[in-house]
C-alpha positions, 0 to 999 in steps of 0.5 A, a space after each residue: 328650734 326643731 331641725 323639722 318643725 318650726 315651732 320655737 321654744 317660745 311658741 312651745 312655751 306659750 302653748 303649754 301655758 295656754 293648757 295649764 301645763 308647765 313641760 312637756 314632760 307632765 303630758 307624759 305623766 300618766 305613762 309608766 316610767 318603766 315603758 318609756 324610750 329612755 334613750 335618744 329615738 334615733 339609734 344611728 347616731 348623730 350626723 349620719 350622712 345620706 350615703 351612711 344611712 342607707 348603708 345602715 338600713 341594708 345592713 339591717 334589711 339584709 337579716 331579713 329572710 323573706 319568702 323569695 328567698 326560702 320555700 316558705 311553708 309558713 301560714 298562720 293567718 300570713 299567706 305566700 300567694 302570688 300577687 299580680 302586677 296588676 295590683 301594684 299599676 292600679 293602687 299608685 296611681 296618684 288619686 288612690 295612693 295620696 287621697 284624704 278621707 273621702 268627706 267631699 263626695 263631689 271629687 271623691 266619687 273614684 274612691 267612693 266607688 272603690 269603696 263601694 265595690 269592695 263591700 260588694 265583693 265582702 258581701 258576696 264572700 261573707 254571704 252578709 247584707 252589710 260590709 263596711 269599707 274595711 278596719 285595721 286587720 284581723 285581730 283589730 277587727 274580731 276586737 271591733 265585733 266584740 264591741 259590736 257585740 257587748 252593746 247589742 247584746 246584755 251578756 256579760 262574756 264572750 266565749 273564744 273558740 281556743 281555735 280562734 288565732 293566738 293574736 285575736 285572742 289576745 286582742 279581744 283580751 285587751 280591749 274586754 278587760 276595758 269594757 269589765 268583759 270576761 273571756 272564756 275560752 271554749 277547747 278544741 276536741 278532735 281539732 274543732 270547737 267544742 261548745 258546753 252549756 254556755 249558760 245566759 249570760 254570753 254576749 256572743 261566741 267567737 269561732 274561726 274557719 277554718 280553725 288556727 290547726 286548719 280544721 272546717 268548723 260546722 259553723 251552722 251547728 255552732 251559730 244554732 247553739 249561740 242563738 239557743 244561749 241568746 248570744 251572737 255568733 262572730 265567725 272570723 274567717 280566711 277570705 280564700 276558702 270561703 269560695 268553696 265552703 258554705 258562706 257563714 251568712 248561709 250558717 246563721 253567722 251575725 258578724 263576720 270579719 277576718 285579715 284581709 291580707 291574702 286577698 291581693 296584699 304581699 306579706 311585707 314583714 307582717 303588714 300593712 294588710 286589712 281587715 274586713 268586717 260585715 253584719 246582718 242589716 240589725 247590726 248595720 248602725 253598730 258597724 265600726 268605720 266607713 260604710 260608702 253608699 250608692 245614690 243618684 244625683 240631681 240628674 239622676 246619675 249614680 254616684 256614691 257618698 259616705 253614709 251613716 256618718 253619725 257612727 264616726 268619730 269626725 261627726 259625734 266623737 263621744 258618741 262614735 262607734 269607732 276611730 277608725 280614718 285611714 281604715 287601709 282604704 288602699 289595702 283593701 282597694 288591692 283586695 276588690 282589684 284581686 277579686 275582680 282580677 280572679 272573677 267568680 269563676 277563678 277564686 273558685 279554681 284558685 281554692 280548688 287548686 289549694 284544696 287539692 294540693 293540701 290534700 297531696 302535702 297531708 297525705 305524702 307529709 305524713 308517710 314520712 317515719 315520726 310525723 303525724 296527723 294532729 287532727 284529722 278533719 277537713 282541711 282547706 289550704 292548712 294542717 297541723 302535724 306532730 313530731 316525733 322530735 323536737 319542732 324548733 330544731 327541726 325547723 332550724 335544719 329545714 331551714 339550713 336545706 331553703 325550706 321553712 316548714 311550717 308555724 311551731 305550734 308550741 308557743 300558742 299551744 304548749 298542748 302541741 309542744 311539737 306540732 307543726 301548722 303547714 300552709 299551702 298556697 298556689 305558690 307550692 308546687 308538687 315539686 316543693 312539697 315533695 323536697 318539703 317530705 325529704 327535707 322534714 325526714 332527713 331532719 327529723 332522723 337527724 334529731 332522732 340519731 343526735 337523741 340516741 348519741 346524747 343518750 348513749 354518752 350519757 349512759 
């Protein structure tokens, strides 16, 4: 018998016989041997004490470098924002931290109201009338939007901008393969999306605002081009800049999705976070996940319920639009608390601050020898640079001085081998930016001297 479960060997044999399987191994027969774990699950050895396990985990943790240990200008979809103490004080309350899915509205009014308030906030940010109560994260939200588009139109192709996050593009390709859909990339020209003749077989055009290189796209123009071709428009958006930019709904976008980490969720080594999903009323019944609705009880009091539940796998599994169960509701709750903490004016002031500091950083860094703009399009919180030195070695030199200067674009954009994506949040001060400029200048200079010395030695 297992140390952790109550099932005996006889129990397991009886269960296997009931389903007509000879062994547990047969249950995994369809999984290729090459991707199976061919060793025990635990890497800690046998019989470690609690103290020894703690020491092992602590040593592993010490290998990480957090945004609190270095001045970080990393972004690329995950951002180092200040998270107020108010958020943890609310989301760690047991009624939010421990409840199961709110299938019984009579005992789930608090959770359902939180979902409803979250949906309202996302609808206001995106300018679209319907929001669900969250999905897993940004890239899977893009794929979920593709699913909606596939079953709402007749096209057999997705056209996705090269300015969409690389993880989102890859996630869409993975899902589209199973759907028998073709994924075509629209190129970037001067930092923004260029849509050629789309043809008449496009299910959806997918763009990002601002795009991965930080450039603000002309969503209205892109939406018009897509609609002229009979395609839906999906925009993957950074939620905070939407406080200043024209909302996607005003631009004619049909579905808005995005990564919600920047709304009151810490970096947490890349997760968990939440994805948001909003759409037009015409697509309401195809939206994945849960939707909380407002109603009145028999006494006329305000109440909340899950609505349109026939879309969900727990009601009609074979006709469900998604398998979203957990739905990252706790992370989404952190998002709506954060937005409420900021308020309507606060979120605008926050983005204005980022805009001002980004403009200063862009000007300050391009004054450094060996640094130029990758594009000159308007930006909000993130911008792309081109370095006259190997970007990975420059990053390594900067990190030796306690600064992470940004994201190396070459790993996802080979055409920008020495591109550097720099992100600014309210956590990065003018002094931080000045320090980055100084360290970056020294690193590029050192690389130039090293290259010169190497050339002299070869000569």
